[in-house]
Backbone as JSON Lines, residues from 0, in Angstrom:
{"i":0,"aa":"M","n":[-0.93,5.79,1.5],"ca":[-1.1,4.65,0.63],"c":[-1.18,5.2,-0.8]}
{"i":1,"aa":"Y","n":[-0.37,4.63,-1.68],"ca":[-0.33,5.07,-3.06],"c":[-0.74,3.95,-4.01]}
{"i":2,"aa":"A","n":[-1.67,4.22,-4.88],"ca":[-2.01,3.3,-5.97],"c":[-1.07,3.67,-7.11]}
{"i":3,"aa":"L","n":[0.01,2.91,-7.25],"ca":[1.04,3.27,-8.23],"c":[0.64,2.92,-9.65]}
{"i":4,"aa":"D","n":[0.08,1.76,-9.85],"ca":[-0.44,1.33,-11.14],"c":[-1.37,0.16,-10.88]}
{"i":5,"aa":"V","n":[-1.86,-0.5,-11.9],"ca":[-2.83,-1.57,-11.68],"c":[-2.23,-2.79,-10.98]}
{"i":6,"aa":"G","n":[-0.92,-2.87,-10.89],"ca":[-0.29,-4.02,-10.27],"c":[0.54,-3.73,-9.03]}
{"i":7,"aa":"H","n":[0.6,-2.46,-8.62],"ca":[1.45,-2.11,-7.47],"c":[0.76,-1.1,-6.57]}
{"i":8,"aa":"L","n":[0.86,-1.37,-5.28],"ca":[0.31,-0.52,-4.24],"c":[1.43,-0.3,-3.23]}
{"i":9,"aa":"A","n":[1.58,0.89,-2.7],"ca":[2.64,1.16,-1.73],"c":[2.07,1.84,-0.5]}
{"i":10,"aa":"L","n":[2.56,1.44,0.65],"ca":[2.18,2.04,1.92],"c":[3.42,2.68,2.51]}
{"i":11,"aa":"A","n":[3.31,3.92,2.92],"ca":[4.45,4.63,3.48],"c":[3.98,5.51,4.64]}
{"i":12,"aa":"P","n":[4.81,5.65,5.69],"ca":[4.41,6.45,6.84],"c":[4.46,7.96,6.58]}
{"i":13,"aa":"E","n":[5.15,8.36,5.54],"ca":[5.22,9.78,5.18],"c":[5.23,9.9,3.65]}
{"i":14,"aa":"R","n":[5.11,11.1,3.16],"ca":[5.05,11.32,1.71],"c":[6.32,10.83,1.03]}
{"i":15,"aa":"V","n":[6.15,10.24,-0.14],"ca":[7.28,9.78,-0.95],"c":[7.21,10.59,-2.26]}
{"i":16,"aa":"P","n":[8.12,11.54,-2.45],"ca":[8.04,12.43,-3.61],"c":[7.91,11.73,-4.95]}
{"i":17,"aa":"E","n":[8.66,10.64,-5.18],"ca":[8.56,9.97,-6.48],"c":[7.19,9.3,-6.66]}
{"i":18,"aa":"Y","n":[6.59,8.81,-5.57],"ca":[5.25,8.23,-5.67],"c":[4.2,9.32,-5.89]}
{"i":19,"aa":"E","n":[4.41,10.47,-5.27],"ca":[3.48,11.6,-5.44],"c":[3.34,11.96,-6.92]}
{"i":20,"aa":"K","n":[4.43,11.83,-7.67],"ca":[4.43,12.21,-9.08],"c":[3.75,11.18,-9.97]}
{"i":21,"aa":"I","n":[3.84,9.9,-9.62],"ca":[3.38,8.86,-10.54],"c":[2.1,8.14,-10.12]}
{"i":22,"aa":"A","n":[1.68,8.32,-8.88],"ca":[0.52,7.56,-8.38],"c":[-0.76,7.89,-9.13]}
{"i":23,"aa":"L","n":[-1.57,6.86,-9.36],"ca":[-2.88,7.06,-9.95],"c":[-3.77,7.83,-8.98]}
{"i":24,"aa":"F","n":[-3.66,7.47,-7.7],"ca":[-4.33,8.21,-6.63],"c":[-3.69,7.8,-5.32]}
{"i":25,"aa":"K","n":[-4.0,8.55,-4.26],"ca":[-3.49,8.2,-2.94],"c":[-4.63,8.28,-1.94]}
{"i":26,"aa":"E","n":[-4.52,7.49,-0.9],"ca":[-5.53,7.41,0.15],"c":[-4.81,7.28,1.49]}
{"i":27,"aa":"R","n":[-5.52,7.57,2.55],"ca":[-4.96,7.37,3.89],"c":[-5.39,5.99,4.37]}
{"i":28,"aa":"A","n":[-4.44,5.26,4.92],"ca":[-4.71,3.94,5.48],"c":[-4.38,3.98,6.97]}
{"i":29,"aa":"R","n":[-4.92,3.04,7.68],"ca":[-4.66,2.96,9.11],"c":[-3.96,1.65,9.41]}
{"i":30,"aa":"A","n":[-2.82,1.75,10.1],"ca":[-2.07,0.55,10.5],"c":[-2.28,0.33,11.99]}
{"i":31,"aa":"I","n":[-2.44,-0.93,12.35],"ca":[-2.67,-1.3,13.75],"c":[-1.64,-2.36,14.13]}
{"i":32,"aa":"L","n":[-1.04,-2.21,15.29],"ca":[-0.1,-3.2,15.81],"c":[-0.8,-3.96,16.93]}
{"i":33,"aa":"Q","n":[-0.97,-5.28,16.74],"ca":[-1.61,-6.12,17.74],"c":[-0.78,-7.38,17.95]}
{"i":34,"aa":"N","n":[-0.37,-7.62,19.16],"ca":[0.38,-8.83,19.49],"c":[1.6,-9.04,18.59]}
{"i":35,"aa":"G","n":[2.29,-7.97,18.25],"ca":[3.48,-8.07,17.42],"c":[3.21,-8.19,15.93]}
{"i":36,"aa":"N","n":[1.95,-8.14,15.52],"ca":[1.59,-8.23,14.1],"c":[0.96,-6.93,13.65]}
{"i":37,"aa":"F","n":[1.23,-6.56,12.4],"ca":[0.63,-5.37,11.83],"c":[-0.59,-5.74,11.01]}
{"i":38,"aa":"A","n":[-1.6,-4.93,11.12],"ca":[-2.78,-5.04,10.26],"c":[-2.99,-3.68,9.62]}
{"i":39,"aa":"V","n":[-3.35,-3.67,8.36],"ca":[-3.59,-2.42,7.65],"c":[-5.06,-2.37,7.23]}
{"i":40,"aa":"E","n":[-5.73,-1.3,7.63],"ca":[-7.11,-1.1,7.22],"c":[-7.08,-0.36,5.89]}
{"i":41,"aa":"V","n":[-7.5,-1.04,4.85],"ca":[-7.44,-0.52,3.49],"c":[-8.73,0.24,3.16]}
{"i":42,"aa":"P","n":[-8.64,1.47,2.67],"ca":[-9.84,2.21,2.3],"c":[-10.62,1.48,1.2]}
{"i":43,"aa":"A","n":[-11.93,1.63,1.21],"ca":[-12.81,0.95,0.24],"c":[-12.4,1.23,-1.2]}
{"i":44,"aa":"R","n":[-12.01,2.46,-1.49],"ca":[-11.62,2.81,-2.87],"c":[-10.45,1.93,-3.35]}
{"i":45,"aa":"V","n":[-9.47,1.71,-2.49],"ca":[-8.3,0.9,-2.83],"c":[-8.72,-0.57,-2.95]}
{"i":46,"aa":"Y","n":[-9.49,-1.05,-2.0],"ca":[-9.96,-2.43,-1.99],"c":[-10.71,-2.76,-3.28]}
{"i":47,"aa":"E","n":[-11.58,-1.86,-3.67],"ca":[-12.37,-2.07,-4.89],"c":[-11.54,-1.92,-6.16]}
{"i":48,"aa":"F","n":[-10.66,-0.93,-6.21],"ca":[-9.82,-0.7,-7.39],"c":[-8.96,-1.92,-7.7]}
{"i":49,"aa":"Y","n":[-8.36,-2.51,-6.66],"ca":[-7.46,-3.64,-6.85],"c":[-8.17,-5.0,-6.75]}
{"i":50,"aa":"H","n":[-9.46,-5.01,-6.51],"ca":[-10.21,-6.26,-6.37],"c":[-9.49,-7.18,-5.38]}
{"i":51,"aa":"L","n":[-9.19,-6.66,-4.21],"ca":[-8.39,-7.41,-3.24],"c":[-9.06,-8.68,-2.76]}
{"i":52,"aa":"D","n":[-10.37,-8.77,-2.88],"ca":[-11.04,-10.0,-2.5],"c":[-10.82,-11.11,-3.52]}
{"i":53,"aa":"E","n":[-10.37,-10.75,-4.73],"ca":[-10.19,-11.72,-5.81],"c":[-8.72,-11.93,-6.18]}
{"i":54,"aa":"S","n":[-7.82,-11.15,-5.59],"ca":[-6.43,-11.14,-6.04],"c":[-5.5,-11.92,-5.12]}
{"i":55,"aa":"D","n":[-4.46,-12.47,-5.72],"ca":[-3.32,-12.99,-4.97],"c":[-2.31,-11.85,-4.96]}
{"i":56,"aa":"Y","n":[-1.62,-11.67,-3.86],"ca":[-0.66,-10.59,-3.83],"c":[0.52,-10.95,-2.94]}
{"i":57,"aa":"T","n":[1.63,-10.26,-3.17],"ca":[2.85,-10.43,-2.41],"c":[3.17,-9.12,-1.73]}
{"i":58,"aa":"V","n":[3.53,-9.18,-0.46],"ca":[3.87,-7.98,0.3],"c":[5.37,-8.0,0.56]}
{"i":59,"aa":"M","n":[6.05,-6.87,0.26],"ca":[7.49,-6.78,0.43],"c":[7.85,-5.47,1.1]}
{"i":60,"aa":"A","n":[8.88,-5.5,1.94],"ca":[9.43,-4.27,2.49],"c":[10.45,-3.74,1.49]}
{"i":61,"aa":"S","n":[10.46,-2.44,1.31],"ca":[11.4,-1.81,0.39],"c":[12.81,-1.85,0.95]}
{"i":62,"aa":"E","n":[13.79,-2.22,0.13],"ca":[15.17,-2.2,0.56],"c":[15.7,-0.77,0.63]}
{"i":63,"aa":"K","n":[15.22,0.1,-0.24],"ca":[15.67,1.49,-0.27],"c":[15.03,2.3,0.85]}
{"i":64,"aa":"K","n":[13.77,2.03,1.12],"ca":[13.03,2.75,2.16],"c":[12.39,1.7,3.07]}
{"i":65,"aa":"P","n":[13.11,1.25,4.11],"ca":[12.62,0.13,4.92],"c":[11.28,0.35,5.61]}
{"i":66,"aa":"K","n":[10.82,1.57,5.73],"ca":[9.51,1.83,6.34],"c":[8.39,1.79,5.31]}
{"i":67,"aa":"T","n":[8.74,1.57,4.05],"ca":[7.75,1.54,2.98],"c":[7.43,0.09,2.62]}
{"i":68,"aa":"I","n":[6.16,-0.2,2.48],"ca":[5.71,-1.54,2.11],"c":[5.17,-1.49,0.69]}
{"i":69,"aa":"E","n":[5.6,-2.42,-0.15],"ca":[5.1,-2.51,-1.52],"c":[4.29,-3.78,-1.66]}
{"i":70,"aa":"V","n":[3.14,-3.66,-2.29],"ca":[2.27,-4.8,-2.53],"c":[2.19,-5.01,-4.03]}
{"i":71,"aa":"V","n":[2.57,-6.21,-4.48],"ca":[2.54,-6.55,-5.9],"c":[1.33,-7.43,-6.11]}
{"i":72,"aa":"L","n":[0.42,-6.99,-6.98],"ca":[-0.82,-7.71,-7.22],"c":[-0.75,-8.5,-8.51]}
């Protein structure tokens, strides 16, 4: 999980070199598959940094890297 900037968060199953260079910080997240749905357990540091309890956000799959999820806050 990469905190790219104050408005973008990215989740990727493996390291992304361009994100490694620009991320404010990175954390490990846990993804769970239940009944065909994915749930992501977000680390407290990320949750607090992005104020996820107060934010509206959009989740998108990357067209360039289909296994990467981008969250726009």
